[in-house]
C-alpha positions as CSV (number, residue, x, y, z in Angstrom):
1,M,-85.2,31.8,54.6
2,K,-85.0,30.3,51.2
3,A,-85.3,33.8,49.6
4,I,-82.4,35.1,51.8
5,F,-80.3,32.1,50.8
6,K,-80.9,32.7,47.1
7,S,-80.1,36.4,47.5
8,C,-76.8,35.6,49.2
9,L,-76.0,33.0,46.5
10,F,-76.7,35.6,43.8
11,L,-74.4,38.2,45.4
12,L,-71.6,35.6,45.8
13,V,-71.8,34.8,42.1
14,I,-71.6,38.6,41.2
15,F,-68.6,39.2,43.5
16,S,-67.0,36.0,42.1
17,C,-67.3,37.4,38.5
18,L,-66.0,40.8,39.5
19,A,-63.0,39.2,41.3
20,Q,-61.9,37.6,38.0
21,Y,-61.3,41.1,36.5
22,P,-60.1,43.4,39.3
23,M,-57.2,44.8,37.3
24,A,-59.1,45.6,34.2
25,F,-61.8,47.3,36.1
26,A,-59.4,49.3,38.2
27,Q,-57.4,50.1,35.1
28,D,-60.3,51.7,33.3
29,V,-61.4,53.8,36.2
30,S,-57.9,55.1,37.3
31,Y,-56.3,55.3,33.8
32,P,-53.7,56.6,33.5
33,N,-51.8,56.0,36.7
34,R,-48.3,55.3,35.2
35,P,-46.2,56.6,32.3
36,I,-47.5,56.1,28.7
37,K,-45.1,55.1,26.0
38,M,-45.7,56.7,22.6
39,I,-44.1,54.7,19.7
40,V,-43.0,56.7,16.7
41,P,-42.3,54.6,13.6
42,L,-39.9,57.0,11.9
43,A,-36.6,58.8,12.8
44,P,-36.2,62.0,14.8
45,G,-36.4,65.2,12.8
46,G,-39.3,64.3,10.5
47,A,-42.9,65.4,10.7
48,T,-44.2,62.4,12.6
49,D,-41.6,62.8,15.3
50,T,-42.3,66.5,15.5
51,V,-46.0,66.0,16.0
52,A,-45.4,63.2,18.5
53,R,-43.2,65.3,20.7
54,I,-45.4,68.4,20.8
55,F,-48.4,66.3,21.5
56,A,-46.6,64.2,24.1
57,K,-45.8,67.3,26.1
58,Q,-49.4,68.5,26.2
59,L,-50.9,65.0,26.9
60,S,-48.5,64.7,29.8
61,I,-49.9,67.8,31.3
62,I,-53.6,66.9,30.6
63,L,-53.3,63.2,31.8
64,N,-50.9,64.0,34.6
65,V,-48.5,61.3,33.8
66,P,-45.3,61.3,31.7
67,V,-45.8,60.5,28.0
68,M,-42.5,59.3,26.7
69,V,-41.6,59.2,23.0
70,E,-39.7,56.2,21.6
71,N,-38.5,56.0,18.0
72,R,-38.5,52.6,16.5
73,V,-37.2,53.0,13.0
74,G,-37.1,50.6,10.0
75,A,-38.9,49.2,7.0
76,G,-41.1,52.2,6.5
77,G,-42.8,51.8,9.9
78,I,-43.3,48.0,9.7
79,I,-40.8,47.2,12.5
80,A,-42.7,49.6,14.9
81,M,-46.0,48.3,13.7
82,D,-45.0,44.7,14.3
83,S,-44.0,45.6,17.8
84,M,-47.5,46.9,18.5
85,A,-48.9,43.4,18.0
86,K,-47.1,42.3,21.2
87,V,-48.0,45.0,23.6
88,P,-50.9,44.8,26.2
89,S,-54.2,46.3,25.3
90,D,-54.2,48.6,28.3
91,G,-53.5,52.0,26.7
92,Y,-50.1,52.4,28.1
93,T,-48.4,51.9,24.8
94,V,-49.8,54.1,22.0
95,F,-48.7,54.5,18.3
96,I,-48.3,57.6,16.2
97,G,-49.4,56.6,12.7
98,N,-49.8,58.3,9.5
99,L,-51.0,57.9,5.9
100,T,-48.0,55.7,5.0
101,T,-47.9,53.4,8.1
102,N,-51.6,52.9,8.5
103,A,-53.0,53.1,5.0
104,L,-50.4,52.8,2.2
105,N,-48.4,50.0,3.8
106,Q,-51.5,47.7,3.6
107,T,-51.2,47.8,-0.2
108,V,-47.5,48.6,-1.0
109,N,-46.0,46.3,1.6
110,A,-48.8,43.7,1.9
111,E,-46.3,40.8,1.5
112,K,-44.0,42.2,4.2
113,L,-46.7,42.8,6.8
114,K,-47.1,40.0,9.3
115,I,-50.3,41.6,10.5
116,K,-52.3,44.4,8.8
117,P,-52.5,47.6,10.8
118,D,-56.3,47.6,11.0
119,E,-56.1,44.1,12.5
120,I,-54.0,45.1,15.5
121,L,-54.7,48.8,15.9
122,T,-57.7,51.0,16.4
123,G,-57.6,54.7,15.8
124,I,-58.3,57.4,18.4
125,S,-58.1,60.6,16.4
126,T,-56.2,62.6,13.9
127,L,-53.7,64.9,15.5
128,A,-52.6,67.1,12.7
129,T,-52.5,67.7,9.0
130,I,-49.2,68.8,7.3
131,P,-49.0,70.7,4.0
132,H,-46.3,69.5,1.6
133,I,-43.9,71.5,-0.5
134,L,-42.2,70.5,-3.8
135,V,-38.7,71.4,-2.8
136,S,-35.4,71.6,-4.6
137,S,-31.8,72.0,-3.5
138,S,-30.8,75.6,-3.7
139,K,-27.7,74.3,-5.5
140,F,-29.9,72.8,-8.2
141,D,-30.3,75.5,-10.9
142,V,-34.1,75.6,-11.3
143,K,-36.4,78.1,-9.7
144,S,-39.9,77.1,-10.7
145,V,-41.9,74.0,-11.7
146,K,-41.7,75.1,-15.4
147,E,-37.9,75.3,-15.2
148,L,-37.8,71.9,-13.5
149,I,-39.8,70.3,-16.3
150,S,-37.6,71.9,-18.9
151,F,-34.4,70.7,-17.2
152,V,-35.6,67.1,-16.6
153,K,-36.8,66.8,-20.2
154,A,-33.4,67.9,-21.4
155,N,-31.7,65.6,-19.0
156,P,-33.7,62.4,-18.6
157,E,-32.8,60.2,-15.6
158,K,-30.2,62.7,-14.5
159,V,-32.3,64.2,-11.7
160,N,-32.8,62.4,-8.4
161,H,-35.9,62.7,-6.3
162,A,-36.0,61.6,-2.7
163,S,-38.8,60.0,-0.6
164,P,-39.2,58.2,2.8
165,G,-39.3,54.9,0.9
166,T,-40.8,53.0,-2.0
167,G,-44.6,53.3,-1.9
168,S,-44.6,56.3,0.4
169,Y,-47.1,59.0,-0.6
170,S,-44.2,61.4,-1.3
171,M,-42.9,58.9,-3.9
172,L,-46.4,58.3,-5.3
173,D,-47.0,62.0,-5.6
174,M,-43.7,62.4,-7.6
175,L,-44.6,59.5,-9.9
176,L,-48.0,61.1,-10.6
177,F,-46.2,64.4,-11.3
178,E,-43.7,62.6,-13.6
179,K,-46.5,60.9,-15.4
180,A,-48.5,64.1,-15.9
181,A,-45.5,66.1,-17.0
182,G,-43.9,63.4,-19.1
183,L,-40.6,63.2,-17.0
184,Q,-38.0,60.6,-16.3
185,M,-36.2,60.9,-12.9
186,V,-34.4,58.6,-10.5
187,H,-36.0,57.6,-7.2
188,V,-33.7,57.6,-4.1
189,P,-35.5,56.2,-1.0
190,Y,-34.6,57.0,2.6
191,N,-36.5,54.7,4.8
192,G,-36.0,56.6,8.0
193,G,-38.3,59.5,7.0
194,A,-37.9,63.0,5.6
195,G,-35.4,63.9,8.3
196,Q,-33.0,61.5,6.7
197,Y,-32.7,63.3,3.3
198,I,-32.6,66.9,4.3
199,V,-28.8,67.0,4.4
200,P,-28.5,65.1,1.0
201,M,-30.8,67.7,-0.5
202,V,-28.9,70.6,0.9
203,S,-25.7,69.2,-0.6
204,N,-27.5,68.5,-4.0
205,D,-27.0,64.7,-3.8
206,V,-30.7,64.5,-4.5
207,Q,-32.3,67.4,-6.2
208,I,-36.1,67.5,-5.5
209,A,-38.8,65.9,-3.3
210,F,-42.2,66.5,-2.0
211,I,-41.5,67.1,1.7
212,N,-43.8,68.1,4.6
213,A,-43.5,71.8,5.3
214,S,-42.6,71.3,9.0
215,S,-39.4,69.5,8.1
216,V,-38.1,72.0,5.6
217,I,-39.5,75.5,6.4
218,E,-36.4,76.5,8.3
219,M,-34.1,75.3,5.5
220,I,-36.2,77.3,3.0
221,R,-36.0,80.4,5.2
222,A,-32.2,80.0,5.4
223,G,-31.9,79.7,1.6
224,K,-30.5,76.2,1.7
225,L,-33.6,74.7,0.0
226,R,-35.9,76.2,-2.5
227,A,-39.7,75.9,-2.5
228,L,-41.1,75.4,-6.0
229,A,-44.8,74.8,-5.2
230,V,-47.1,74.0,-2.3
231,T,-49.7,71.2,-2.2
232,T,-52.4,73.3,-0.4
233,D,-55.5,74.8,-2.1
234,K,-54.2,78.3,-1.5
235,R,-50.7,79.8,-1.1
236,L,-49.2,79.5,2.4
237,P,-49.1,82.8,4.2
238,E,-45.5,82.0,5.3
239,L,-44.5,81.5,1.6
240,P,-46.7,84.0,-0.3
241,S,-44.5,84.0,-3.4
242,V,-44.6,80.2,-3.8
243,P,-47.4,79.1,-6.1
244,T,-49.7,76.1,-5.5
245,M,-49.4,72.9,-7.6
246,T,-52.7,73.9,-9.2
247,E,-51.3,77.3,-10.2
248,S,-48.3,75.5,-11.6
249,G,-50.5,73.4,-13.9
250,F,-50.9,70.2,-11.8
251,P,-54.1,70.2,-9.9
252,G,-54.7,67.3,-7.6
253,I,-51.1,66.3,-7.3
254,G,-49.5,66.5,-3.9
255,T,-50.7,65.4,-0.5
256,N,-51.5,67.2,2.8
257,A,-50.9,64.2,5.0
258,W,-52.4,63.3,8.4
259,Q,-50.8,62.2,11.6
260,A,-52.9,60.3,14.2
261,L,-52.9,58.4,17.4
262,F,-53.7,54.6,17.5
263,V,-53.9,52.0,20.3
264,P,-53.9,48.2,20.3
265,K,-57.3,46.6,19.6
266,G,-59.0,45.5,22.7
267,V,-58.3,48.7,24.7
268,S,-61.5,49.5,26.7
269,K,-63.9,52.2,25.6
270,Q,-63.2,54.1,28.8
271,V,-59.5,54.4,27.9
272,V,-60.3,55.2,24.3
273,D,-62.7,58.0,25.4
274,K,-60.1,59.3,27.9
275,L,-57.4,59.6,25.2
276,F,-59.8,61.1,22.7
277,S,-60.9,63.8,25.2
278,A,-57.2,64.5,26.0
279,I,-56.4,64.9,22.3
280,V,-59.3,67.3,21.8
281,E,-58.2,69.4,24.8
282,A,-54.5,69.3,23.7
283,S,-55.4,70.4,20.1
284,K,-56.9,73.6,21.5
285,S,-54.1,74.6,23.9
286,D,-52.4,77.8,23.0
287,E,-48.9,76.3,23.5
288,L,-49.6,73.5,21.0
289,V,-51.2,75.7,18.5
290,E,-48.3,78.2,18.6
291,A,-45.7,75.4,18.3
292,F,-47.5,73.9,15.3
293,K,-47.9,77.3,13.7
294,K,-44.1,77.7,13.7
295,Q,-43.7,74.4,12.0
296,L,-46.6,75.0,9.5
297,I,-48.5,72.1,11.0
298,I,-52.3,72.3,11.2
299,P,-53.7,70.8,14.5
300,G,-57.1,69.1,14.3
301,A,-58.9,66.3,16.2
302,S,-61.5,64.0,14.6
303,N,-65.1,64.4,15.6
304,S,-65.0,60.9,17.2
305,P,-62.9,57.7,17.2
306,E,-65.6,56.0,15.1
307,E,-65.5,58.7,12.4
308,F,-61.7,58.6,12.3
309,N,-61.6,54.8,11.8
310,K,-64.0,55.1,9.0
311,Y,-61.8,57.7,7.4
312,V,-58.7,55.4,7.7
313,R,-60.6,52.6,5.9
314,S,-61.5,55.0,3.1
315,E,-57.8,56.1,2.8
316,V,-56.7,52.4,2.4
317,V,-59.1,52.0,-0.5
318,H,-58.2,55.4,-2.1
319,W,-54.4,54.8,-2.1
320,A,-54.7,51.2,-3.1
321,S,-56.2,52.4,-6.4
322,I,-53.3,54.8,-6.9
323,V,-50.7,52.2,-6.1
324,H,-52.2,49.7,-8.5
325,S,-52.6,52.3,-11.3
326,L,-48.8,53.1,-11.0
327,N,-47.9,49.4,-10.6
328,V,-45.8,50.2,-7.5
329,K,-44.3,47.3,-5.5
330,G,-42.7,47.3,-2.1
331,E,-39.0,46.8,-1.8
């Protein structure tokens, strides 16, 4: 009788503990059972927004719930990042981050950050890598890296170069190029992302920039912008006549940047695994691969969330050394 009483008491304790966490338990098992909000920290029209919208469509199909993109623009991604510190850790609000928002900002904008990205977010996987192109306005009378160098040396501080903001990798790449070539140009930041300075480049208000291929390929094809060099190891098949930065005499300068999915820290392993599996599946879908190919975006998931988070930590260290070497400060 005493044994039966002890068994019943044990079961009551177990059920009492489970009763304290019914929603969390159900959430992990049934996730997702309602729409997912995907926060994009930059303006529509840029690479991050393009990757987000193409992936959102595929994830909606795979997860069988709507995945809605919401752009929260400002301060180089810091406004969107700050908002992620306030959302529940349930997997229903996710964040599309990139090299700038989740690695560079920790050094460049350390004083502005209320909370560091790696303190509030955990990575799920890379989504894509995007080649960059050294682009000039077609109204700017240079047709090669060599001609660009000659013109800038003859006209110091008369050529404007654009970037998504002070401390962005596009700006840092240009500073490295200036330093290597012995140039003096004027930096013009556009904090909403690459989509914000395409029009000023077409009109020749700014003359050159390192811009992701997906944002400018159509303008290059239309003859409104001119490709001077690509940052990839080999020439892009879509631009066979455009040399690499290495061929142009500047090996190691230029970034092929990553885009990735993050969630708030505290999201359960079941949800993390579900999102990772969905990303892997989406990356292989014919529709996504074809959509990315048109934009010169290279899809690719990480081997695991653990591997991806390790990679992000290494990127923070790598770019911190570049920022310090160039003595760049956030705005």
